[in-house]
N, C-alpha and C positions, 0 to 999 in steps of 0.2 A: 711828338712829331719831329721836333728838332733833333732828338737823338737818332731817330731813324734816318733822317737826312744825313746827319754827320757820319753815321756808319756807312751809308751808301757811298758817300764821297771819299772816305778813307780807303774803301776798297778800290775805287777808280784810281786814286793817286798811287796805289801800289805799283801800277804799270805805267801810268802817264804822269808827266809833269805839268800838263795843261788840261784843265777840265772846263768846258763851256756849259753855261746854265742859262737857257732862254726861258723867261717868265711870260709865256704867251698870253695868259689871262690877267697878268699884272696883279697877282694876289699873293706873290711869294717873297716880297721884299723883306717882311719881318723875319721870315725864316732865314733868308740870306744873311741879314745883319746879325742874326743870333748865332750863326755857325762860326765856330772858332776851332781851326785845325792847326795844330803845331806845325811849323815849317812851311805853311801855305799862306801865300799873300792873296788877299781878296781884291780884285779890281773890277770896276764897272765899265761896260762898253757904252759909251754915250758920245757918238760922233768924235771919238778920239782913237780910232783904229790904228793910225800910223804911229802915234805916240806909244800906244800899247805894244805894237809890234817891235819898235826900236828898243824899248825897255826889255821885252822878253827875249829878243834875239841878240842884242848887243850889250845892253848893260848888265843883265842878269841871266846869262845863257843856261845856267844850271838851276835857276830858281823854280819853284813850283807855284803855279798861279790858278786861282779859281776866277774865271771871267764870267760876270753876271750881266745880262742884258734885260732891262725892264721892257719887255715887249716880245713879239714873236721872232723866230729865226729869219733873217733876211733872205731874199732870193739869192740864188748862187751868183748872179751877175753883180749883185749889190753887196755881196759879202766880202769885205776887203781882208778879212781874217780867215778866208776859206782854207788857204794853204795850211795854216796852223791847225785849224779845226780838223782837217782830214788826217792829220798826223796825231791827233789828240783824241780825247773822249768828250761825248756830250751827255750831260746829266739830264735825263728825262724825269723831271720832278716838278710837274705842275700840281696844283692843289688836288686835282682829281686823282692823279696817280698816287699821291701821298695818302689820301683817304682810303683808296683801294688797298694799298699796302697796310695801312693801319688796321683795316678791317679784315685783313687776311684774305681778300677776295681775288680771284683770277681776273685776267684782263677782259673776259667776256662780260663782266659787270661794269665795265668802264662807261658804257652808254647809260646805265642807271644813274651813276654818280653825276656824269656831265649833264643828264637831262633834268636833274633835280638839285642843281648846285646850291640853291638857296637853303635847302634843307641842311646841307653839310656845313654851312658857314657857322652854325651854333655848335660849339664844343660839346655842350650838354646833350644835344641831340645825337651827335656822333658816338658819345660815350653810352648813351642809352641803346643805340642800335648795336654796338659791340656786345652789350650784355644780353641782347635778345638773339644774337646770331647763333645758329646751332653749332655744336662742336664738330660735326661732320661737314663735308663739302657737298651735301645733298640739296642745299638751298637753290631755289630757282629765283629768277628775277621777279616774278609775280609775288612770291612769298616775301622777298625782301621789300618790295614796295608796300605790301600789306603791313609789314612791321613798321615801315616809315609812317604810314597812315595812323597806326596805333599811337606812335610817339607824338605825332602832331595833335592827336585828339586826347592825349593823356590817358590812353587806355592800356590794358594789358590783355593780349590775346589776339584773336583773329578779327575778321571783318565784323562779326556780330558785336564784339565789344566796342569797335569803332562806332557802329551805329548807336549803341547804347549811350556812349559818351556824347555824341552829337545831339541825340534827343535830350540829354540832360542840359546841354547848352541852350537848345532851342526853347526849353521850358522857361528858362530865366532870361530869355531875349538876348542871348549872346551869340556871337559867331566867330569868336577868337580862333577856334580850331579850324573852322572852314576857311578863314582867311589865311591861316598858316598853310593849310593844304593847297590853297590857290597859289601862294607865293612859292611854294615848294614844287610847283608844277605837277601836282598829283591829282588835280580835280578830274581830269579826263579819265585817269585810271580809276578813281573812286567810283565814278558813275558807271564805268564799264563793269566793274566788280559787282556793284549793286544790281545792275541789269542782269548779269549772268546768275547771281545768287537768288534774287528775289523777284525777278521778272519785271522790274521797273525800267521802262525804256521810252520815255517821252522825248520829243524833239528838243525841248529845252528843260533839262532836269533841274529841279530845285528841291532843296532838302525839306522844306516845310510841306511842299506838295507830296514828297515821298512819305513824310510822317502821317499826313492825312490819309494817303493810300494805305499805309500800314495799319491804321486803326480800322479803316473801312473793311479791308480784306480780312483781318484777324476776326472781326465780328461776324462777317459773312461766312467765312470758312468753318468757324466753330459751330455754326448753325447748319452746316452741310450745304452751303451755297457757294457759288463761284465768287471770287474776289478779284480785284485788279491785280493783285500780287499772288505769288504762288504759295505752296504749303510751307516752304522754308521761311517765308515771312511770318507766318503764324507762329512758328517755332521761336524766331528771334524775339517776337512780340511777347510771347509767354515768358521767356527767360527774363526779359527786361522787366515786365510787369511784376513778376514774382521776386525780383531781386530787391531786398530791403533797401539797398543803397540808393535805388532809383525811385523810392516811394513817392517823394514829393514831385519829382519830374513826371511820373506817370499820372498822378492826380491832377496836376496842372493841365497837361496836354489833353487828358481825357475830358476834363471840364471844358476846355477850349473847343474841342471838336465835336462834342456831344450834340449841340444844336446845329452846328454846321453840317453834320451828316444826317440831321433829322432823325435822331435816335428815338426821341419821345414818340413821335408820330409812328415810327416803324413798330415800336413795341405795342402800340394799341392794336395792331393787326395780328399779333402773335398770341398763341396759347402760352401762358406764362410757364407751364410745365416744361416747355422746350428751353426755357431760359434759366432754369434752376442751377445749372452748372456754369453759367456765364457771368463774368464780373468785369467786362471791359469798360463799362460806363456806370456811373453812380445811379443813373436813372433806372437801370435794370433792377437794382435793389428796391427802389421806391415802387416800381410797377409790381414786382413780386409781392411786396408787403401789402399793397393795396388789394391784389387779387386774393391772397391768402385770407386776409381779413374779410373780404367780401364773401368768400366761399365758406368760411367758418360761421359768419353771421347768418348766412342763408342755410346753414347746416347741410351743404351740398358736398362736403368733403369728410372723409373718415379721419379720426384722430391719428392713426398710424401714418396716413398720407401727409398730414400737416406736420407732424413731428419729424418726418423724414425730410421734408423740404427745409424746415428750420435747421435740422442737423446738417444738411448739405450746404446751406448758406453760411455755416460757421467757417467754411474754408474761403468765403468770398473776401476779396480785398477790402470791401467796404463794411465788412461785419462790424469792426469796432465803432464805426459811426452810427450804426443802427442796432447795436447790441441790445439796448434796452427794449426796443420794439420787438425784435426777434424773441427776446426772452419773455416778454409779456405774452406774445403769441404762444410760445412754448408752454408757459405755465397755464394759460387759459385752456390750451388743448388738453394738457394733462388733467386739469380740473374737470373738464367735461367728460373725459374718458373715465376718470375715477368715479365721478358721480353716476354715470351710466351703469357702472358695475357695482354700485353700492346698494345694499339692502339695509334700511334703517330700523329693522325690527329688533326688539329685545323683550325678554321675558322677565327680567328682574333688574333692579338698580345695579347689582354687581356685573351683570352681563353688559349693561349699557356702558358702564365705566370701562370694562375690559375691551369692548369693541371700539370704544372711542380711542383708547391709548394704543390699540393695535393698528387701526386703520382710519377711522373717521377723522382723527385730528389732522390727517394729511390734507383733507379738503379745506380746512381753515388755513393751513399753511400755504397751499397752492393759491387760494384766493388772495391772501395777504401779499404773496410774492408777485402776483399778477398786477395788483393795484400799485405796489411799489415801483415796478419797472414801467408801468403805464405813466405814472406821475413823473418818473425820472426822465422818460423819453421826451417829455414836453409835446407829445403828439396826442393829446386827448381827443381832439376832433377826428383825427385819422382812425383812432381805435374806438370811437364812440359806439358804433353798432356792436362791436365785439364786447365792449364793456357792458353795454345794456343787457346783452345775452348772458354774460357771466354773473352780473349782479342779480338779475332776476332768478337765475337758477340757484345762486348761492343763498339768496334770502328766502325764497319760497320753497325750493325743492330740497334744500339742505338744512340751514340753520333753523327755520321755522318748523319743518317736518321733523327734524331730529328732536328738537326740544319739546315739541308737542307729544311725541312718543315718550320721551323721557319724563315729561310731566305726569303722564299716566302711571309711570312706575313710582314716582315719589309722592303722588297724591295721597296714598294711604300711609305714608311713614309718620309714626308718632314721634320718633326721635331721629336726629340727623346722624345716621351711621350707615356706612356702606360696607357690608361684610367683605373681608378679604383684602381691604385696602387700608393703608396707613392713614391715620387721622392727623391733621395739622396740630391739634391740641396735644398730641403725644410726641411731637417732633423732637423736643429737647430730650426728653427721657429716653426715647427709643433709638434716636439716631445721633444727635450731637453728643449726648452723655455716654454713648457706647464707646467712643474714643477715650473719654476721661476715666471710664472704668478699667481701661487697659493702660492708664497713665500715658496716653498719647495726647499731644496737643492737636487742636483742631481749629480751623477757620471756617466760618459760616458766612456766605454771601447771600443776602436777601435782596432780590431785585423786585421792586414794586411792579406788580401786574405782569410778571413774567408767566404768561400762560403756558400750558403744556406744549403746544406746537412750537412756540418760540424756543422753549427749553430744549426741545428735540433738535432743532437746528443748532442751537448753541452747543449741545453735546457733540454734534458732528464736527463743528469748528474746532472744539478743544481736542477731540480725538485726532484731528488732522495735524496737530502740533507734534513734532518729533519728541519721543519718549514720554508722551502723555497718554494716559488711558482714562476713560470715564465710563460710567454706566448711569442709566436713567431709570427711575421708577416713579410711578404716579403717587400722588398724595391727595387726599380730599380736604379742601379748605373748610374753615369754620363758616357758619352762616350767622348773620349776613356776610357776604364775601366782600368786605371792605377793609381799608388799610388798617384802621385802629385795632380792629379785632384780630385780623390776620397777624399783625406784627406782635401783638400781645400773646397770641396763641403759640408763637414760636419760641417764646421765652420760658424759662423755668417757672412753674406756677402750680398751685394746688387747687385754686378756684379762680374763675374769671367771671366778671359781672359787667353788664352794660351800665354806664353812668346814668343815674336818674335825673341829672339836671339838664337833659336835653342837649348836651354838647356832643354826643356821639363818642365820647371817650370810653376807654375800657379800664376797669379796675381789676388789678391782680393782687389777691391776698391783702386788700385794703389799700394798695398803692396805685396811684395813677400811672399808666404805662406810657404816657405821651412824652416824647423827647429822648435825646440820646442819653442824658444823664440818668433819667429814670430807668431806661432799659439796661444800662450798664450796671446799675445797682442791683437790679433783679437778676441779671446774668451772673454776677459775682455770688449771689446767694444760692445758686443752683447746686453747688457741691462745695462742701466745707473745705477751706484752704485754697480754693481756686482763686487765681487772680484773673481778671477779665477786662476786656476792653470792647467798647462799642464805638465805631468810627464811621464817617461818611466815606463813600468810595473814592471821592476826589482827594481826600486827605491821605488815603493809602497810596494812591497813584502819584502824589506829589512827594512822597517820602524819599529820602536819599537811601542808598543801599544800607548804610550802617543803621539808620533809623528803623528800616524794615526788619533787619536782624535783631535789633533790640526789642522790637514789638514781639517777635517770636520768643526771644529769650526770657522776657519779663512776664509773659501771660500764658495761661493754660488754654483759654478759649477766647476767641475774637469773633465778634459779629460785625460784618461790614454791610452798610446799608447803601444800596444803589437805587437810583430813581431816575430813569430815563423814559420809560414807556408811559407810566402814570402822569409824570410831570407834563408830557405833551398831550397825551390823549384826553386828560381829564379837564381840559380847558376848551370852552366853546370856540375860541379864536384859533386854536391849533389842532383840534381833534382829527382834522383831515390829514395831518402829518404822521398819524399813527404808524403806517407801514415803514416810513423812514426811521421813526424812533425805535422801532423793533430791530431794524438792521443795525443802528447805532448801539442799541443795548447789547446785541450779540458781540459786537466788536469790543465794547467796553468790558464785558465779562471775560472775554478771552484774554484781554490785556491784564485784567485784575488777577486772573489765575496765574499768569506768567510772573506778575509782580510778587504775589504771595509765595510762589514756589522759589523765586530768587531770594526771598527772605527766610528760606528754610522750612516753610510750611509744606508738609507732604500729605496732610489730610485736609481736604477742602470739600465742603458741601455747598451747593447752590440751590436755593429754593426761592419761593415767592410768598407773598401775603395773600394773593388772590389772582384770578385770571381776568378775563374781560370778554365782552361781546363787541364786535365791531362790524359795522356796515358802512361802506363808503358813501352810499347815496343817502340823501336826506330822507328821514322816515315818513311813511304815509300815516294818516290819521289812525288807521286800524292797528298800528304798532304800539299804540299807547293803551294802557289799561283803562277800561271804561268806568268801572266802579270806583267811587271815592272811598278811601279807607275811613272806617268808623270805629269809634271806641270812647272810653272815658277820657283819655288824654293822649294826644299825639305829641311825643317828645322830639323825635328826629325823623325827618323825612328825606329820602333820596330818590333818585329815578328808579331804583330797583328794590327798595325796601323801606318799610316804615317801622319805627320803634315807638312803643307807647304802653300805656296802662289800660287794661280792660279792653283791648282791641277785639272787635267781634269778627268772626269769620266772615269774609266778604267774597261774593262771587267774582271769579277771575283771579283770586289770590289764595296763596297757601299760608295757613296760620300755624305758627309755632309758639308754644310757651317757652320761657327761658330754660326750663329743665330739659325740654325736648331738644334743645340746641347744646346741651351740656354746660349751660351757664347757671350761675347763681342769680338770686333775685327773683322778682316777680313781674318783670316786664314781658311784653309780648312782641312778636315780630310778624309782619305781613310781608309776603314776597309775591310780586305779580307772577302769574303763570307763564310758562314757556319763556319767550323773549320779550314780552310786553314791558313797556317803560311807563313811568308816571311823569307828568309834567312837573318840572321844577324851574322856576323863573331864573333866567340867566345861565342855565346849564345846557351843555350840549347833550345830544341824544344818540349820536352815532357810536361813540365809545362809552360804554357803561359797564358797571360791575356792582356787586352787592347781592345779586339774585342767585338762583340755584341752577342756572343752565350748566351743562357740561363744560362749556368754554369758560365759565367763571369759577367753577369749583374744582376742576381737575387741574392740579398744579404739579410742576416737576420737582424732583429731588435728584440733583446730579452729584454723583460722588466721583471726585477727581483724584487720581493717583499719578505718581511720577515713576517712570521706569528708568532703569540704569542703562539699558542698551538702546541704541537706535532701532526704531520699529517702523520707520516710514520708507516705503519704496516707491518705484515707478512701474506703471503698467508695461507689460511686454508686448511687442508687436512682431508678427510673423508675416512672411510673404507667401501667398498662395498663387500658384500658376496652374491653370487648367490645361490639361493635355501636355504635349511635348514642350520642352524648354527651347523652342525654336522661333526665331524672328525672321519671317520671310516677306514682310512688307514694310511700309514706312511708319508703322506704329505697332505697339504691343499693349495688351491689357493685362493687368494683374489685379489681385485683391490683396489689400493689406488688412490684417486682422488684429485687433486689439484683444489679447487673450483674457484680460480680467477687466471688469468695470472699475472705473474710478471710484474710490471710497475714501473714508477718512485716512486710512493708512496706505492708500495706493494712489499716488499722484499721477497727473497727466504726463505725457512724453511728447516732445517736439522733435521732429526729424526732417532731414532734407533728403529728398528722394530724386534719383536720376540714374541714367544708364551710362556707363563708362566703358571705354576700351581698356584692355589690360595694362596699357601704359599710362592710364589715369586721365586720358582725354574724355571730357564730357561730350557725348554724342546724342543727347536727347534734351528735351525740356527738363526743367527742374522744379520741383514743388517743395514749399515749406508746409508741412502737415502737422496738425495738432491732434493727438489722439487723447481725447478727454471724455469718451462715451461712458455714461453711467449706467446704461441699461443692463439688466441681468440677462436679457435675450441676446444670445451670441450673434444672431443675424443682424442685430442693430448695432453691432460693434465692427461691422465690415466696412471697409472704405475702398471701393473700386476706383482704379485710376488707369488712364491711357497715357502712354508716353509716346511722343512723336520723335522720330529720329531725324537728325540733321544730315546735311550733305556730307559733313565731316565723317559720317558713319561709313561712307563709300570706301574709305581707305582701309576699313577693317572688315570688309565683307569676307565671308568664309572663315572668320576667326571667332573665338569666344569673346563675348562682351558680358559685363556684369551690372545687374541692377543693384545699386547700393542704397541703403538707408543709413545716413550719416547723422551723428549727433554732435552738437557743440560741446567743446571741452570747457566746462564752467562758464565763465563770462567772457572768454577769449573769443577771437575770431577764428580759431582753429576747430576743425572737425575731425572726428574719428569714426571709422566704420562701426555701425551697430548691427546691421544684418545685411547679407548679400545673397544674390541668387544668380547663377551663371546660365547664360543663354548662348546658343550658337546663332550667329548672324549669317543668314544665307538668303540673299536676295538676288533674283535672276536679273532684275533690271534696277540697278542700284539708285538711279536718280528719279525713279517714278514713285511718287507718293500717292498711293491708291486709296485715298479717303476723301 
């Protein structure tokens, strides 16, 4: 500023030797004192007019003088230096004039500066205003004041961003921006603009009153009703609500005004179907959840309807808060739909296994996922009726019915073999040793109680990793399906036998198979010259990189033992945590695979010793076997099998001799039919294994491989517009289509959607949209959206505008265009919002 003053003064002194400077507002002394003009003497007028005149005219008649007065120019009759002034120049440089010059503004903006002098007193605000001023001279006084409002509020943009910033302050009980607006003389202007833009015109405007009206009107208008404010208010509300920067502020104010506006009572009077696309208040989600659960429990809604509602709510602001409830509802719906479409018939054991691994396993998986999310939500009472419905159907209509039908197929088996399916007893020879015959190293992960459906989910999780591939095949476990026998069967052996001392241990070629050391010894004997290791999974995970690579270098075959599911499920105190344990097991196994591949293992097999039966609800009396096992000697008894000598065939139980099970020795085994359990003191009954149900004996073998090239992509999204690409009203509807379902190798995509003018001005509301649909049905991957145009759109009428889908660049705050569609904006009445 001082430079600008000095330049102006030098120009005046080119023609005059005297320059008068009157500081009418008394705010220019610092600038006067800072001025230093060569050859010019600075003098101050302070009741010393005659002395000044004598010096100027008599003592230094050729000197140049800058005469400064701290105050306004005196009236002509009182101006004793008037004769000198008339022959000289007057420097018009009050603070307002200097600010005008600094901003490069013409004199018609002088009243703006003088009317808001407090705003300009802060150098930072003036500098900020300079940065926001347009390069052309097309600015209006209104536009300038709006920029001043934005600076006071710490916002960037127009009136809508000012409102957003003020709402942000209101949420944290601050009013710094409003007080600065008041001091700057901009309050009346603010409310005039708010009234014109949003229809807010009370006698005594108040910002919190406006905020309450904004929430009320946005809620009413989105439901097709009249609100206190106009449609432009709905637009600014949507933009603010959907802006991640203002998430906390929106949630605070929404919670604050929810009861004030009596939203819970209002929701009771509405059909929840009209609310599925609304998320202005958290209570809306709670009401929708209650109604969906009620409808599903009463079986008054179809599965496609319920899934569509859940899918729609995934775009709700509150979805993360209620994600587990929505997911529980989704899995319950999918379970009921799948069960309704399932035929549990089979004509042979092989067909039963084939149908289980093709489709029936999915019902076990959906049930487990439902229980997991129900538990995680902490809303068991809310979901109680839905849980009762799912539990009854799962237990009676699926698990019991399936295994009753399966029991009919295996009742006549004399030996435990299912034609066409790999046997656990042959695992080492046929699968693990296959790599050794090619002189390739292999790691085998054995996860205790990893039943087939959990393995299938694990497969998908591994395949989702970049440059990983995997395939899944079923294998039939040994009988009885318990840990000691299953673990022994997976090792190299020529003969297995059940220990006759009642311990439940298993003997392999005369050696007890219990413990890591024993298993490692047997593993090393599998192929002459092989070096082998048997380790716990936690030991592998804790290895340093160099230790992992040494493990690969020094060994031909490695068995890694993982125990998460059985460790939790097989205890009375924790068996109800089984669904969580299964989720953790999948996470563990995925990390183990990555750890082993980083140690150079490229051949990895994942399998299990046995599966399990699980029912979340405590069992009824009818779920236990009625008959007591009889025989010469009972050596070992479990909830799902009995080992002994001379066991007699018993009603309700399947009898096998050792030879029929592919075992040596002369012991017998009894297994309760279907899913029945036997009572064992101190043992749980919801999680069991050892029997011959499909869930217990069908186990996974996952073969993992590593790819050289990146093989993971993202789903594509297209814009569909029905009819002409013309916008002739205050809103336009489009359909956004996800071209592929999300899968292991095809990840979701998040996009920001809005309508822009060709100069980049946003002229509509803006959505953050997540495209993560998994359905194979193309119609279920469509996302319809309506975009509301702002009043800013009026400036671009009869021009082309562009719907843009924009994608974030990495983790930065920058976005780039992903897809666009050009419309012509042609509205006859540009300020009329007809919806």
